[in-house]
Backbone as JSON, one array per atom type, in Angstrom:
{
  "sequence": "MATGKKTGGRQAGTPNIVTTELRQVLKQILAKEYSGIPQLLDKLEPKDRLDMIVKLSKYVMPTVEAVHFKEDEPLSWTL",
  "N": [[0.86, -1.18, -0.05], [0.46, 2.26, -0.85], [2.29, 4.93, 0.88], [1.44, 7.82, 0.99], [2.78, 8.44, -1.4], [2.66, 8.7, -4.9], [1.79, 6.13, -6.93], [0.96, 5.19, -9.38], [-1.31, 5.71, -12.08], [-2.62, 8.63, -13.72], [-0.21, 11.29, -14.71], [0.52, 14.14, -12.96], [-1.23, 16.99, -13.9], [-2.06, 15.92, -16.33], [-4.7, 15.91, -18.5], [-7.97, 14.43, -17.97], [-9.2, 12.11, -20.09], [-11.9, 11.25, -20.59], [-13.43, 13.33, -19.43], [-12.65, 15.52, -21.05], [-13.49, 14.64, -23.52], [-16.36, 14.63, -23.02], [-16.84, 17.3, -22.37], [-16.32, 18.43, -24.79], [-18.44, 17.29, -26.4], [-20.66, 18.27, -25.09], [-20.27, 21.06, -25.62], [-20.7, 21.13, -28.3], [-23.51, 20.44, -28.45], [-24.64, 22.56, -27.01], [-23.73, 24.72, -28.73], [-25.38, 24.17, -30.97], [-27.85, 24.63, -29.95], [-27.85, 27.18, -29.13], [-28.69, 29.3, -30.84], [-31.39, 29.09, -30.95], [-32.37, 29.79, -28.45], [-33.68, 32.37, -27.97], [-36.3, 32.08, -29.29], [-37.3, 30.03, -27.93], [-37.52, 31.12, -25.41], [-39.42, 33.07, -25.93], [-41.77, 31.44, -26.04], [-42.35, 30.79, -23.55], [-44.1, 31.3, -20.5], [-44.59, 34.55, -18.83], [-43.55, 34.51, -16.18], [-42.06, 32.16, -16.11], [-40.3, 32.77, -18.05], [-38.85, 34.9, -17.08], [-37.61, 33.66, -14.7], [-35.95, 31.84, -16.17], [-34.29, 33.71, -17.49], [-33.08, 34.81, -15.33], [-31.65, 32.7, -14.31], [-29.88, 32.13, -16.48], [-28.42, 34.44, -16.65], [-26.25, 34.51, -14.81], [-24.18, 33.34, -16.06], [-23.2, 35.37, -17.8], [-23.0, 37.72, -16.45], [-21.28, 39.17, -13.67], [-21.31, 37.86, -10.34], [-22.87, 39.49, -7.72], [-22.13, 40.24, -4.38], [-23.91, 40.22, -1.35], [-24.39, 43.15, 0.66], [-23.26, 43.87, 3.93], [-23.9, 45.46, 6.95], [-21.79, 46.88, 9.29], [-21.47, 47.17, 12.92], [-20.59, 49.71, 13.7], [-20.91, 51.37, 11.47], [-22.14, 54.04, 9.52], [-25.54, 54.62, 8.69], [-26.31, 56.23, 6.6], [-24.76, 58.11, 3.88], [-23.12, 60.97, 2.87], [-22.83, 62.39, -0.27]],
  "CA": [[-0.04, 0.0, 0.01], [1.27, 3.46, -0.85], [2.3, 5.78, 1.98], [1.66, 9.33, 0.55], [3.52, 8.5, -2.74], [1.82, 8.39, -6.07], [2.4, 4.99, -7.5], [0.44, 4.98, -10.69], [-2.4, 6.58, -12.69], [-2.16, 9.8, -14.65], [0.78, 12.18, -14.29], [-0.07, 15.32, -12.53], [-1.44, 17.91, -14.92], [-2.61, 15.22, -17.44], [-6.24, 15.96, -18.45], [-8.74, 13.24, -18.03], [-9.77, 12.01, -21.43], [-13.42, 11.16, -20.53], [-13.9, 14.64, -19.06], [-12.3, 16.31, -22.23], [-14.55, 14.25, -24.55], [-17.65, 15.01, -22.52], [-16.95, 18.8, -22.56], [-16.49, 18.7, -26.31], [-19.73, 16.84, -26.85], [-21.6, 19.39, -24.46], [-20.08, 22.38, -26.35], [-21.38, 20.95, -29.61], [-24.87, 20.5, -28.15], [-24.97, 24.04, -26.73], [-23.64, 25.54, -29.89], [-26.48, 23.88, -31.76], [-29.05, 25.06, -29.26], [-27.74, 28.59, -28.81], [-29.33, 30.26, -31.77], [-32.82, 28.79, -30.73], [-32.84, 30.15, -27.2], [-34.78, 33.48, -27.89], [-37.53, 31.5, -29.73], [-37.72, 29.07, -26.81], [-37.87, 32.04, -24.29], [-40.72, 33.61, -26.31], [-42.86, 30.49, -25.89], [-42.63, 30.46, -22.11], [-45.1, 32.21, -19.68], [-43.75, 35.57, -18.31], [-42.91, 34.1, -14.95], [-41.09, 31.22, -16.41], [-39.3, 33.47, -18.99], [-38.07, 35.67, -16.11], [-36.89, 32.68, -14.12], [-34.93, 31.4, -17.05], [-33.35, 34.68, -17.72], [-32.31, 35.01, -14.05], [-30.81, 31.57, -14.34], [-28.9, 32.17, -17.55], [-27.61, 35.69, -16.43], [-25.1, 34.25, -14.02], [-23.2, 32.95, -17.12], [-22.67, 36.43, -18.55], [-22.78, 38.7, -15.64], [-20.55, 38.71, -12.43], [-22.1, 37.72, -9.1], [-22.73, 40.61, -6.73], [-22.28, 39.8, -3.01], [-24.8, 41.05, -0.43], [-23.66, 44.12, 1.53], [-23.56, 43.72, 5.33], [-23.43, 46.52, 7.66], [-21.18, 46.7, 10.56], [-22.12, 47.94, 14.06], [-20.08, 51.19, 13.9], [-20.97, 51.91, 10.19], [-23.3, 54.85, 9.48], [-26.65, 54.18, 7.86], [-26.36, 57.07, 5.41], [-23.59, 58.77, 3.58], [-23.25, 62.21, 1.96], [-22.06, 62.36, -1.5]],
  "C": [[0.89, 1.32, -0.04], [1.15, 4.28, 0.46], [2.55, 7.11, 1.58], [2.36, 9.42, -0.79], [2.68, 7.99, -3.82], [2.62, 7.16, -6.71], [1.92, 4.56, -8.84], [-0.66, 5.98, -11.04], [-1.92, 7.57, -13.53], [-1.13, 10.66, -13.99], [-0.02, 13.43, -13.85], [-0.09, 16.36, -13.76], [-2.05, 17.25, -16.27], [-4.08, 15.34, -17.45], [-6.9, 14.64, -18.57], [-9.46, 13.25, -19.34], [-11.28, 11.9, -21.46], [-13.98, 12.51, -20.33], [-13.7, 15.51, -20.39], [-13.33, 15.96, -23.37], [-15.9, 14.78, -24.14], [-17.83, 16.49, -22.68], [-17.15, 19.02, -23.95], [-17.88, 18.35, -26.79], [-20.92, 18.0, -26.27], [-21.45, 20.71, -25.21], [-20.74, 22.31, -27.66], [-22.91, 21.06, -29.46], [-25.33, 21.86, -27.95], [-24.78, 24.88, -27.88], [-24.77, 25.34, -30.91], [-27.75, 24.64, -31.23], [-29.04, 26.7, -29.04], [-28.65, 29.53, -29.6], [-31.01, 30.25, -31.55], [-33.28, 29.31, -29.36], [-33.93, 31.36, -27.14], [-36.06, 33.03, -28.36], [-38.16, 30.68, -28.51], [-38.26, 30.01, -25.56], [-39.27, 32.76, -24.64], [-41.96, 32.78, -26.1], [-43.18, 30.33, -24.36], [-43.6, 31.63, -21.48], [-44.12, 33.23, -19.14], [-42.93, 35.22, -17.11], [-41.91, 33.18, -15.22], [-39.92, 31.81, -17.25], [-38.33, 34.23, -18.04], [-37.2, 34.79, -15.3], [-35.72, 32.22, -14.91], [-33.86, 32.41, -17.29], [-32.44, 34.91, -16.6], [-31.24, 33.89, -14.0], [-29.66, 31.55, -15.3], [-27.99, 33.47, -17.33], [-26.38, 35.4, -15.76], [-24.01, 33.75, -14.85], [-22.62, 34.05, -17.69], [-22.45, 37.62, -17.68], [-22.13, 38.26, -14.19], [-21.59, 38.6, -11.24], [-21.82, 38.91, -8.18], [-22.99, 40.02, -5.29], [-23.18, 40.71, -2.27], [-23.96, 41.97, 0.39], [-24.15, 43.92, 2.93], [-23.09, 44.88, 6.09], [-22.87, 46.11, 8.9], [-21.75, 47.51, 11.62], [-21.89, 49.45, 14.02], [-20.4, 51.86, 12.54], [-22.13, 52.82, 10.17], [-24.22, 54.34, 8.55], [-26.82, 54.98, 6.62], [-25.02, 57.77, 5.24], [-23.93, 60.02, 2.74], [-22.35, 62.14, 0.87], [-21.58, 63.74, -1.89]]
}
């Protein structure tokens, strides 16, 4: 039994072939479906459309973290 030493398997930094192939297949599927997204959104009910837009937006817009006030922090600021 190995005691903290790598004795086989992939070398460090070598990509996993299955993962690489799966990503390529998923990219092809997404590329085909990409142009049809607006038409699919138009078919949804407004509530579902908004929900889908919110879910998709995280892939194109940075996530904003919530702001937390500290105890000594003022509640209003002058500009």
